[in-house]
C-alpha positions as CSV (number, residue, x, y, z in Angstrom):
1,M,10.1,-6.7,6.8
2,L,10.6,-5.0,3.4
3,Y,7.4,-3.1,3.8
4,I,8.6,-1.4,7.0
5,G,11.8,-0.3,5.4
6,Q,13.9,-3.3,6.4
7,G,15.1,-6.4,4.5
8,L,16.2,-10.0,5.0
9,P,19.1,-9.2,7.3
10,S,16.7,-7.5,9.7
11,L,14.4,-10.4,9.6
12,E,17.3,-12.8,10.3
13,T,18.3,-10.6,13.3
14,F,14.7,-10.6,14.6
15,C,14.4,-14.4,14.3
16,S,17.7,-14.8,16.1
17,L,16.6,-12.6,19.0
18,M,13.3,-14.4,19.3
19,C,15.0,-17.8,19.2
20,L,13.2,-18.7,16.0
21,P,14.7,-20.8,13.1
22,N,16.4,-19.0,10.3
23,P,14.0,-17.5,7.8
24,V,14.0,-18.2,4.0
25,C,17.0,-17.6,1.7
26,Q,17.3,-14.3,-0.3
27,K,15.8,-15.8,-3.5
28,A,12.7,-17.0,-1.7
29,Y,12.4,-13.8,0.3
30,D,12.5,-11.8,-3.0
31,Q,9.8,-14.0,-4.5
32,I,7.6,-13.7,-1.5
33,N,8.0,-9.9,-1.5
34,A,7.2,-9.8,-5.2
35,K,4.0,-11.8,-4.6
36,I,3.0,-9.5,-1.7
37,A,3.6,-6.4,-3.9
38,D,1.5,-7.9,-6.8
39,V,-1.4,-8.8,-4.4
40,S,-1.2,-5.4,-2.6
41,E,-1.4,-3.6,-5.9
42,A,-4.3,-5.7,-7.1
43,L,-6.2,-5.1,-3.9
44,A,-5.6,-1.4,-4.0
45,N,-6.8,-1.1,-7.6
46,A,-9.9,-3.2,-6.8
47,S,-10.7,-1.0,-3.8
48,M,-10.2,2.2,-5.8
49,K,-12.4,0.9,-8.6
50,K,-15.1,-0.1,-6.1
51,A,-15.0,3.3,-4.5
52,A,-15.3,5.0,-7.9
53,A,-18.2,2.8,-9.0
54,K,-20.0,3.6,-5.7
55,K,-19.5,7.4,-6.2
56,K,-20.6,7.0,-9.9
57,I,-23.9,5.3,-8.8
58,I,-24.6,8.1,-6.2
59,H,-23.6,11.1,-8.4
60,G,-24.2,9.8,-11.9
61,T,-20.6,10.3,-13.1
62,V,-17.2,10.0,-11.5
63,N,-16.2,13.4,-12.9
64,S,-18.7,15.2,-10.7
65,V,-17.3,14.0,-7.4
66,V,-15.6,16.5,-5.2
67,V,-12.9,15.2,-2.9
68,S,-10.2,16.4,-0.5
69,G,-6.9,14.6,-0.5
70,D,-3.5,14.4,1.1
71,G,-0.4,12.4,0.6
72,T,3.1,11.8,1.9
73,W,6.3,10.2,0.6
74,K,9.1,8.2,2.4
75,T,11.7,10.9,1.6
76,C,11.5,14.7,1.1
77,G,10.3,15.7,-2.3
78,H,8.3,13.7,-4.7
79,T,11.1,11.5,-5.9
80,S,10.5,8.5,-3.6
81,L,8.8,5.4,-5.0
82,I,7.2,4.8,-1.7
83,G,4.2,6.9,-0.7
84,V,0.6,7.0,0.5
85,C,-2.4,9.1,-0.1
86,T,-6.0,9.4,1.0
87,L,-9.0,10.9,-0.6
88,I,-12.2,11.8,1.2
89,G,-15.5,12.6,-0.5
90,S,-16.7,16.1,0.4
91,R,-20.4,15.3,0.5
92,L,-20.5,12.0,2.3
93,G,-17.3,12.2,4.2
94,S,-16.4,8.7,3.2
95,S,-12.9,7.6,2.3
C-alpha cells in the first residue's frame, strides 16, 4: 500500500472491508516495505545496466546513443523523492 501513496492504516481498512484478518504490525510492515524498496532498486539498476550494455553493443559506445526522455514527480516541482522517467532510443525506438 505504501507504493500507491498509502500506509498501514489504509491496508488495515482494506482488510477490514474485505473481511480479511488483520495485516502485520507496523514494524513488520516497515521491514517488508524496506525489502521491497531494496529489491525494486536492484531490479531497476540491473534493467538500466542491461539496456546500456545492449546499446553499447549496437553503437560501440554508450556515449553515442541518442534518446528522448520524459519524467514526472509526485508533487509539483522537482523536490519530491517519488518520481518516474522513461527514455526511448531514437534509432530503434526501444525503451
